[in-house]
One Martini backbone bead per residue (centre of mass of N, CA, C, O) as a GRO file, in nm:
protein
  415
    1MET     BB    1   1.790   5.117   7.033
    2SER     BB    2   1.966   5.113   6.760
    3LEU     BB    3   2.228   4.962   6.593
    4ASN     BB    4   2.500   4.991   6.433
    5GLN     BB    5   2.741   4.840   6.246
    6SER     BB    6   2.974   4.892   6.460
    7ASP     BB    7   2.803   4.713   6.690
    8ILE     BB    8   2.876   4.459   6.528
    9LEU     BB    9   2.987   4.154   6.579
   10ASP     BB   10   3.157   3.895   6.455
   11VAL     BB   11   3.195   3.725   6.742
   12VAL     BB   12   3.027   3.490   6.968
   13ILE     BB   13   3.124   3.306   7.256
   14VAL     BB   14   2.955   3.041   7.429
   15GLY     BB   15   3.200   2.957   7.616
   16GLY     BB   16   3.525   2.905   7.819
   17GLY     BB   17   3.645   2.650   7.766
   18LEU     BB   18   3.832   2.455   7.588
   19VAL     BB   19   3.677   2.489   7.308
   20GLY     BB   20   3.608   2.790   7.323
   21GLY     BB   21   3.896   2.892   7.383
   22LEU     BB   22   4.040   2.772   7.142
   23THR     BB   23   3.871   2.922   6.929
   24ALA     BB   24   3.952   3.208   7.018
   25LEU     BB   25   4.264   3.174   6.979
   26LEU     BB   26   4.261   3.095   6.680
   27LEU     BB   27   4.124   3.353   6.581
   28ALA     BB   28   4.334   3.555   6.699
   29GLN     BB   29   4.566   3.441   6.523
   30GLY     BB   30   4.375   3.531   6.253
   31GLY     BB   31   4.252   3.834   6.343
   32VAL     BB   32   4.005   3.744   6.541
   33GLN     BB   33   3.788   3.893   6.771
   34ALA     BB   34   3.637   3.757   7.035
   35THR     BB   35   3.353   3.719   7.224
   36VAL     BB   36   3.351   3.594   7.562
   37LEU     BB   37   3.112   3.387   7.741
   38ASP     BB   38   3.158   3.310   8.087
   39ALA     BB   39   3.033   3.146   8.362
   40ALA     BB   40   3.293   3.145   8.487
   41PRO     BB   41   3.536   3.221   8.693
   42ILE     BB   42   3.814   3.328   8.814
   43LEU     BB   43   4.090   3.151   8.866
   44ASP     BB   44   4.289   3.001   9.112
   45ALA     BB   45   4.601   2.904   9.070
   46GLU     BB   46   4.690   2.789   9.345
   47LYS     BB   47   4.445   2.608   9.401
   48THR     BB   48   4.436   2.447   9.136
   49GLN     BB   49   4.739   2.336   9.150
   50GLY     BB   50   4.708   2.217   9.466
   51VAL     BB   51   4.473   2.024   9.335
   52ALA     BB   52   4.371   1.717   9.267
   53ASN     BB   53   4.213   1.578   9.000
   54PRO     BB   54   4.040   1.275   8.961
   55ARG     BB   55   4.022   1.371   8.669
   56VAL     BB   56   4.089   1.292   8.322
   57LEU     BB   57   4.227   1.379   8.005
   58ALA     BB   58   4.269   1.227   7.686
   59LEU     BB   59   4.509   1.351   7.489
   60SER     BB   60   4.581   1.401   7.182
   61GLN     BB   61   4.800   1.494   6.941
   62ALA     BB   62   4.610   1.704   6.816
   63THR     BB   63   4.540   1.866   7.073
   64ILE     BB   64   4.828   1.931   7.150
   65HIS     BB   65   4.897   2.084   6.894
   66LEU     BB   66   4.680   2.307   6.935
   67LEU     BB   67   4.791   2.405   7.213
   68GLN     BB   68   5.066   2.482   7.099
   69THR     BB   69   4.967   2.689   6.883
   70VAL     BB   70   4.842   2.877   7.148
   71ASP     BB   71   5.037   2.857   7.404
   72VAL     BB   72   4.924   2.642   7.639
   73TRP     BB   73   5.086   2.387   7.712
   74ASP     BB   74   5.321   2.536   7.888
   75LYS     BB   75   5.105   2.619   8.124
   76LEU     BB   76   5.104   2.351   8.249
   77ALA     BB   77   5.163   2.218   8.558
   78ARG     BB   78   5.057   1.925   8.461
   79GLN     BB   79   5.141   1.602   8.303
   80GLN     BB   80   5.070   1.263   8.149
   81PRO     BB   81   5.229   1.067   7.966
   82TYR     BB   82   5.156   0.806   7.720
   83THR     BB   83   5.284   0.487   7.559
   84GLY     BB   84   5.032   0.297   7.635
   85MET     BB   85   4.783   0.034   7.549
   86GLN     BB   86   4.538  -0.174   7.723
   87VAL     BB   87   4.305  -0.430   7.598
   88TRP     BB   88   4.047  -0.626   7.767
   89ASN     BB   89   3.871  -0.930   7.853
   90LYS     BB   90   3.758  -1.111   8.113
   91ASN     BB   91   3.590  -1.342   7.915
   92GLY     BB   92   3.854  -1.354   7.735
   93TYR     BB   93   4.144  -1.379   7.490
   94GLY     BB   94   4.161  -1.103   7.403
   95GLU     BB   95   4.416  -0.854   7.297
   96ILE     BB   96   4.537  -0.511   7.311
   97ASN     BB   97   4.843  -0.345   7.203
   98PHE     BB   98   4.974  -0.023   7.247
   99GLY     BB   99   5.279   0.028   7.233
  100HIS     BB  100   5.449   0.100   7.552
  101ALA     BB  101   5.630   0.074   7.811
  102ALA     BB  102   5.776   0.301   8.072
  103GLU     BB  103   6.006   0.396   8.308
  104HIS     BB  104   6.018   0.684   8.189
  105THR     BB  105   5.934   0.995   8.128
  106PRO     BB  106   5.821   1.116   7.848
  107ARG     BB  107   5.798   1.283   7.588
  108VAL     BB  108   5.523   1.392   7.431
  109GLU     BB  109   5.621   1.328   7.128
  110GLN     BB  110   5.661   1.006   7.221
  111ALA     BB  111   5.361   0.982   7.266
  112LEU     BB  112   5.021   0.913   7.240
  113GLY     BB  113   4.973   1.106   7.490
  114SER     BB  114   4.779   1.291   7.750
  115MET     BB  115   4.720   1.345   8.087
  116VAL     BB  116   4.463   1.582   8.207
  117GLU     BB  117   4.347   1.807   8.412
  118PRO     BB  118   4.078   2.010   8.371
  119SER     BB  119   4.155   2.241   8.566
  120LEU     BB  120   4.432   2.305   8.432
  121LEU     BB  121   4.327   2.363   8.148
  122ASN     BB  122   4.135   2.593   8.220
  123LEU     BB  123   4.353   2.778   8.333
  124ALA     BB  124   4.536   2.802   8.082
  125ILE     BB  125   4.317   2.916   7.896
  126GLN     BB  126   4.238   3.162   8.064
  127GLU     BB  127   4.518   3.300   8.073
  128LYS     BB  128   4.531   3.335   7.762
  129MET     BB  129   4.274   3.502   7.725
  130LEU     BB  130   4.363   3.741   7.902
  131GLU     BB  131   4.601   3.809   7.704
  132GLN     BB  132   4.449   3.797   7.396
  133LEU     BB  133   4.175   3.925   7.479
  134GLN     BB  134   3.951   4.201   7.469
  135ASP     BB  135   3.662   4.016   7.524
  136TYR     BB  136   3.653   3.870   7.843
  137ARG     BB  137   3.379   3.714   8.014
  138THR     BB  138   3.282   3.661   8.341
  139GLN     BB  139   3.006   3.558   8.499
  140VAL     BB  140   2.794   3.487   8.266
  141LYS     BB  141   2.448   3.537   8.174
  142VAL     BB  142   2.239   3.386   7.951
  143THR     BB  143   1.883   3.451   7.856
  144ARG     BB  144   1.905   3.514   7.533
  145VAL     BB  145   1.858   3.384   7.188
  146GLU     BB  146   1.823   3.574   6.885
  147GLN     BB  147   1.696   3.629   6.560
  148GLY     BB  148   1.766   3.855   6.330
  149VAL     BB  149   1.869   4.076   6.083
  150GLY     BB  150   2.173   3.932   6.019
  151VAL     BB  151   2.151   3.860   6.331
  152TRP     BB  152   2.239   3.812   6.668
  153ILE     BB  153   2.079   3.816   6.991
  154ILE     BB  154   2.223   3.883   7.313
  155HIS     BB  155   2.109   3.821   7.641
  156LEU     BB  156   2.174   3.951   7.957
  157ALA     BB  157   2.127   3.970   8.299
  158ASP     BB  158   2.230   4.288   8.297
  159GLY     BB  159   2.088   4.398   8.005
  160THR     BB  160   2.265   4.321   7.790
  161GLN     BB  161   2.327   4.368   7.429
  162LEU     BB  162   2.421   4.153   7.158
  163LYS     BB  163   2.561   4.184   6.829
  164THR     BB  164   2.596   3.920   6.573
  165LYS     BB  165   2.708   3.733   6.299
  166LEU     BB  166   2.831   3.519   6.516
  167VAL     BB  167   2.741   3.219   6.692
  168ILE     BB  168   2.901   3.015   6.942
  169GLY     BB  169   2.839   2.698   7.075
  170ALA     BB  170   3.027   2.613   7.396
  171ASP     BB  171   2.793   2.509   7.638
  172GLY     BB  172   2.746   2.214   7.625
  173ALA     BB  173   2.522   1.958   7.666
  174ASN     BB  174   2.313   2.197   7.784
  175SER     BB  175   2.263   2.393   7.554
  176PHE     BB  176   2.132   2.708   7.513
  177VAL     BB  177   2.187   2.773   7.221
  178ARG     BB  178   2.048   2.524   7.100
  179GLU     BB  179   1.770   2.579   7.222
  180GLN     BB  180   1.734   2.877   7.097
  181ALA     BB  181   1.777   2.750   6.790
  182PHE     BB  182   1.600   2.491   6.751
  183ILE     BB  183   1.780   2.229   6.804
  184ASP     BB  184   1.773   1.910   6.779
  185LEU     BB  185   1.793   1.604   6.987
  186ASP     BB  186   1.970   1.310   7.014
  187VAL     BB  187   1.902   1.042   7.251
  188LEU     BB  188   2.111   0.803   7.440
  189ASP     BB  189   2.029   0.594   7.700
  190TYR     BB  190   2.239   0.371   7.881
  191LYS     BB  191   2.177   0.319   8.187
  192GLN     BB  192   2.439   0.472   8.293
  193ALA     BB  193   2.747   0.517   8.489
  194GLY     BB  194   3.012   0.711   8.596
  195VAL     BB  195   3.298   0.624   8.789
  196SER     BB  196   3.514   0.857   8.972
  197CYS     BB  197   3.874   0.848   9.056
  198ALA     BB  198   4.152   0.831   9.261
  199ILE     BB  199   4.444   0.604   9.261
  200LYS     BB  200   4.652   0.381   9.450
  201THR     BB  201   4.919   0.160   9.369
  202VAL     BB  202   5.163  -0.076   9.400
  203GLN     BB  203   5.200  -0.056   9.101
  204PRO     BB  204   5.313   0.077   8.828
  205HIS     BB  205   5.202   0.211   8.516
  206GLN     BB  206   5.420   0.283   8.289
  207HIS     BB  207   5.250   0.465   8.093
  208VAL     BB  208   4.970   0.293   8.098
  209ALA     BB  209   4.665   0.240   7.952
  210ARG     BB  210   4.382   0.076   8.099
  211GLN     BB  211   4.128  -0.177   7.979
  212ILE     BB  212   3.846  -0.347   8.119
  213PHE     BB  213   3.600  -0.586   8.039
  214LEU     BB  214   3.301  -0.616   8.189
  215GLU     BB  215   2.985  -0.709   8.246
  216THR     BB  216   2.912  -0.400   8.337
  217GLY     BB  217   3.180  -0.271   8.210
  218PRO     BB  218   3.423  -0.048   8.174
  219LEU     BB  219   3.765  -0.030   8.311
  220ALA     BB  220   3.977   0.250   8.380
  221PHE     BB  221   4.332   0.314   8.377
  222LEU     BB  222   4.475   0.644   8.429
  223PRO     BB  223   4.736   0.815   8.413
  224MET     BB  224   4.878   1.034   8.671
  225ALA     BB  225   4.975   1.298   8.818
  226SER     BB  226   5.157   1.397   9.105
  227LEU     BB  227   5.209   1.601   9.379
  228LYS     BB  228   5.417   1.376   9.453
  229ALA     BB  229   5.715   1.272   9.343
  230GLU     BB  230   5.731   0.987   9.499
  231GLU     BB  231   5.429   0.906   9.354
  232ASN     BB  232   5.508   0.878   9.085
  233GLY     BB  233   5.333   0.611   8.901
  234TYR     BB  234   5.079   0.540   9.129
  235TRP     BB  235   4.864   0.718   8.982
  236GLN     BB  236   4.504   0.705   8.905
  237SER     BB  237   4.240   0.730   8.691
  238ILE     BB  238   3.901   0.641   8.706
  239VAL     BB  239   3.664   0.468   8.476
  240TRP     BB  240   3.340   0.336   8.562
  241THR     BB  241   3.114   0.147   8.391
  242LEU     BB  242   2.764   0.144   8.498
  243PRO     BB  243   2.500   0.065   8.622
  244ASP     BB  244   2.310   0.260   8.808
  245ASP     BB  245   2.288   0.072   9.065
  246TYR     BB  246   2.586   0.014   9.095
  247ALA     BB  247   2.690   0.307   9.123
  248ASP     BB  248   2.541   0.373   9.382
  249GLU     BB  249   2.674   0.150   9.552
  250TYR     BB  250   2.980   0.227   9.508
  251VAL     BB  251   2.965   0.515   9.620
  252ALA     BB  252   2.865   0.414   9.916
  253LEU     BB  253   3.120   0.307   9.985
  254SER     BB  254   3.383   0.256  10.142
  255ASP     BB  255   3.708   0.284  10.090
  256ALA     BB  256   3.781  -0.009  10.166
  257GLU     BB  257   3.561  -0.148   9.998
  258PHE     BB  258   3.643  -0.025   9.723
  259THR     BB  259   3.942  -0.117   9.702
  260GLN     BB  260   3.872  -0.418   9.711
  261LEU     BB  261   3.687  -0.432   9.469
  262LEU     BB  262   3.891  -0.314   9.261
  263THR     BB  263   4.108  -0.528   9.288
  264ARG     BB  264   3.925  -0.762   9.197
  265GLU     BB  265   3.798  -0.650   8.925
  266SER     BB  266   4.100  -0.585   8.799
  267HIS     BB  267   4.287  -0.837   8.852
  268HIS     BB  268   4.544  -0.709   8.971
  269MET     BB  269   4.690  -0.522   8.750
  270LEU     BB  270   4.837  -0.336   9.006
  271GLY     BB  271   4.744  -0.465   9.232
  272GLU     BB  272   4.684  -0.308   9.501
  273VAL     BB  273   4.452  -0.087   9.627
  274LEU     BB  274   4.527   0.167   9.858
  275GLU     BB  275   4.373   0.426   9.733
  276ALA     BB  276   4.082   0.661   9.752
  277THR     BB  277   3.899   0.895   9.638
  278PRO     BB  278   3.635   1.053   9.611
  279ARG     BB  279   3.339   0.984   9.449
  280ALA     BB  280   3.203   1.015   9.118
  281LYS     BB  281   2.892   1.075   8.939
  282PHE     BB  282   2.784   1.013   8.588
  283PRO     BB  283   2.586   1.025   8.337
  284LEU     BB  284   2.506   0.822   8.036
  285LYS     BB  285   2.490   1.004   7.724
  286ALA     BB  286   2.398   1.026   7.401
  287ARG     BB  287   2.453   1.312   7.180
  288ALA     BB  288   2.284   1.466   6.884
  289ALA     BB  289   2.279   1.704   6.675
  290GLN     BB  290   2.098   1.758   6.383
  291GLN     BB  291   2.255   2.031   6.392
  292TYR     BB  292   2.538   2.261   6.368
  293VAL     BB  293   2.380   2.474   6.183
  294ARG     BB  294   2.302   2.811   6.124
  295ASP     BB  295   2.239   3.114   6.038
  296GLY     BB  296   2.502   3.243   6.228
  297LEU     BB  297   2.548   2.939   6.351
  298ALA     BB  298   2.745   2.730   6.590
  299LEU     BB  299   2.839   2.407   6.693
  300ILE     BB  300   3.046   2.278   6.965
  301GLY     BB  301   3.112   2.007   7.096
  302ASP     BB  302   2.885   1.920   7.342
  303ALA     BB  303   2.662   2.086   7.189
  304ALA     BB  304   2.676   1.863   6.944
  305HIS     BB  305   2.829   1.626   7.122
  306VAL     BB  306   2.797   1.302   7.294
  307ILE     BB  307   3.003   1.043   7.408
  308HIS     BB  308   3.127   0.771   7.500
  309PRO     BB  309   3.410   0.715   7.723
  310LEU     BB  310   3.559   0.457   7.617
  311ALA     BB  311   3.800   0.636   7.435
  312GLY     BB  312   3.841   0.938   7.520
  313GLN     BB  313   3.722   1.146   7.263
  314GLY     BB  314   3.543   1.393   7.323
  315VAL     BB  315   3.751   1.630   7.352
  316ASN     BB  316   3.893   1.583   7.075
  317ILE     BB  317   3.649   1.637   6.881
  318GLY     BB  318   3.605   1.925   6.986
  319CYS     BB  319   3.883   2.036   6.886
  320LEU     BB  320   3.834   1.969   6.589
  321ASP     BB  321   3.602   2.157   6.557
  322ALA     BB  322   3.756   2.417   6.610
  323ALA     BB  323   3.958   2.388   6.375
  324VAL     BB  324   3.759   2.366   6.136
  325LEU     BB  325   3.605   2.624   6.186
  326CYS     BB  326   3.848   2.816   6.169
  327ASP     BB  327   3.943   2.740   5.892
  328VAL     BB  328   3.687   2.827   5.725
  329LEU     BB  329   3.671   3.117   5.831
  330LEU     BB  330   3.966   3.217   5.759
  331THR     BB  331   3.966   3.137   5.460
  332ASP     BB  332   3.719   3.322   5.379
  333LYS     BB  333   3.830   3.591   5.488
  334LYS     BB  334   4.048   3.624   5.258
  335ARG     BB  335   3.785   3.657   5.052
  336GLY     BB  336   3.567   3.845   5.213
  337VAL     BB  337   3.431   3.622   5.404
  338TRP     BB  338   3.173   3.599   5.677
  339ALA     BB  339   2.985   3.357   5.792
  340HIS     BB  340   2.873   3.195   5.579
  341GLU     BB  341   2.662   2.945   5.511
  342GLN     BB  342   2.872   2.772   5.346
  343THR     BB  343   3.087   2.770   5.556
  344LEU     BB  344   2.929   2.625   5.780
  345LYS     BB  345   2.855   2.372   5.606
  346ARG     BB  346   3.149   2.274   5.585
  347TYR     BB  347   3.182   2.211   5.879
  348GLU     BB  348   2.949   2.010   5.905
  349HIS     BB  349   3.044   1.808   5.687
  350ARG     BB  350   3.332   1.745   5.826
  351ARG     BB  351   3.205   1.654   6.126
  352LYS     BB  352   2.930   1.500   6.158
  353GLY     BB  353   2.992   1.220   6.041
  354GLN     BB  354   3.235   1.152   6.222
  355ASN     BB  355   3.086   1.182   6.497
  356ASP     BB  356   2.855   0.983   6.451
  357ALA     BB  357   3.037   0.735   6.405
  358MET     BB  358   3.169   0.741   6.678
  359MET     BB  359   2.918   0.714   6.854
  360HIS     BB  360   2.818   0.437   6.734
  361SER     BB  361   3.077   0.274   6.787
  362MET     BB  362   3.078   0.300   7.094
  363SER     BB  363   2.807   0.162   7.136
  364ALA     BB  364   2.881  -0.109   7.004
  365ILE     BB  365   3.129  -0.181   7.174
  366GLY     BB  366   2.987  -0.187   7.444
  367TRP     BB  367   2.803  -0.424   7.368
  368LEU     BB  368   3.011  -0.638   7.281
  369GLU     BB  369   3.179  -0.628   7.566
  370THR     BB  370   2.905  -0.724   7.751
  371THR     BB  371   2.829  -0.965   7.621
  372THR     BB  372   2.730  -1.336   7.663
  373PHE     BB  373   2.694  -1.420   7.378
  374PHE     BB  374   2.875  -1.654   7.234
  375PRO     BB  375   2.911  -1.569   6.931
  376ILE     BB  376   3.005  -1.286   7.008
  377VAL     BB  377   3.246  -1.359   7.181
  378TRP     BB  378   3.401  -1.507   6.961
  379VAL     BB  379   3.420  -1.268   6.762
  380ARG     BB  380   3.559  -1.074   6.955
  381ASN     BB  381   3.814  -1.239   7.010
  382PHE     BB  382   3.901  -1.268   6.714
  383GLY     BB  383   3.925  -0.967   6.659
  384LEU     BB  384   4.141  -0.897   6.868
  385LYS     BB  385   4.356  -1.084   6.754
  386GLN     BB  386   4.374  -0.965   6.474
  387VAL     BB  387   4.463  -0.682   6.558
  388GLU     BB  388   4.718  -0.772   6.723
  389ASN     BB  389   4.846  -0.924   6.448
  390GLN     BB  390   4.797  -0.642   6.288
  391THR     BB  391   4.971  -0.370   6.211
  392MET     BB  392   4.778  -0.213   6.017
  393LEU     BB  393   4.538  -0.204   6.207
  394LYS     BB  394   4.676  -0.065   6.445
  395ASP     BB  395   4.759   0.187   6.287
  396ALA     BB  396   4.474   0.274   6.215
  397PHE     BB  397   4.373   0.317   6.498
  398MET     BB  398   4.592   0.528   6.578
  399ALA     BB  399   4.524   0.736   6.359
  400GLN     BB  400   4.247   0.794   6.466
  401ALA     BB  401   4.325   0.864   6.769
  402ASN     BB  402   4.530   1.116   6.707
  403GLY     BB  403   4.377   1.320   6.476
  404LEU     BB  404   4.569   1.428   6.245
  405GLY     BB  405   4.399   1.370   5.989
  406ALA     BB  406   4.182   1.604   6.048
  407LEU     BB  407   4.420   1.836   5.991
  408LYS     BB  408   4.557   1.807   5.698
  409ASP     BB  409   4.334   2.025   5.552
  410THR     BB  410   4.450   2.246   5.736
  411ILE     BB  411   4.617   2.515   5.897
  412TYR     BB  412   4.692   2.282   6.141
  413ALA     BB  413   4.886   2.107   6.028
  414SER     BB  414   5.117   1.874   6.090
  415LYS     BB  415   5.467   1.880   6.021
   0.00000   0.00000   0.00000
């Protein structure tokens, strides 16, 4: 049985995580109700908030601003602002320092950004979607996405079919929407893995994110909030980029062996590592969709791009995707146009070049910082010193990192 025009939805978002949820909430704020298809279940608030997630996301000022815009930020059970960043190379003399250390927890508007556990962010986004959206579906499996005449048809495992003028793929790095739309993917396999866990150190982090480049890859200490007030300031989430074989070996170590290794390899940057939670390993691959849009379809977040975690910008550029896509959609809606091909092309034009540049620069920096070839080491150290000594250069780096510049021409520009 064919559906009439009233049965055709304006937009269906496949994926209800941070980027998909933010997109739905921004659209709702602009008067457009999206149908959100989320594979995840309804989260248990008490369980989610009562367990510390060993990984954190480094949220930029732009991402925080967007979460404040949709009234999600204040729903977070805990978050850890950071006021400084320190980056240096184990075998070099260059070092870059951004911001400063802080004895007391700063207000988030005074910070460079904030570290947030992904589980808490997903919970806050989900709670807001349950409040604001008329059609938010959880534990949904999409089995097929096909293009019809002027619409996309989405088939669900329960036999339901949805027709929509616009489908937004926010379903992660292994995006089913991208696959069903026959959009090719460029993949760069780093032959590396990230090892992540939470650690407790002898010395406090003083709200500074630290990253040391080792021969094997970068090791980041990221401040995180503690479940116990008396231990606040002493817990960090680590992300250690390693060749695959090293990662397998390090994950298999006992806690005592791992904390000793980490203390030594981090050059005692915060003294002895006292505790470590169980370690998780994830493969590192850069992915870039060759197109972000097709007629009536758009990819955002990890469905469109995955970059090296070196600078912690993956989640932030995904949130910028959401903001720019909603900006072009809602701007054209005021003119009586919805999800036109040219509207979606404007989104692609504004985001794809920037995201591709970010991906390639992270790959290049990763290589520069791990090579032992002497001329490159000398140039690298010279470059670090130049950046450290040039206020304008450091300010330019920080402006890029905070992401606010990407919002300035949108309806979400920070006042």
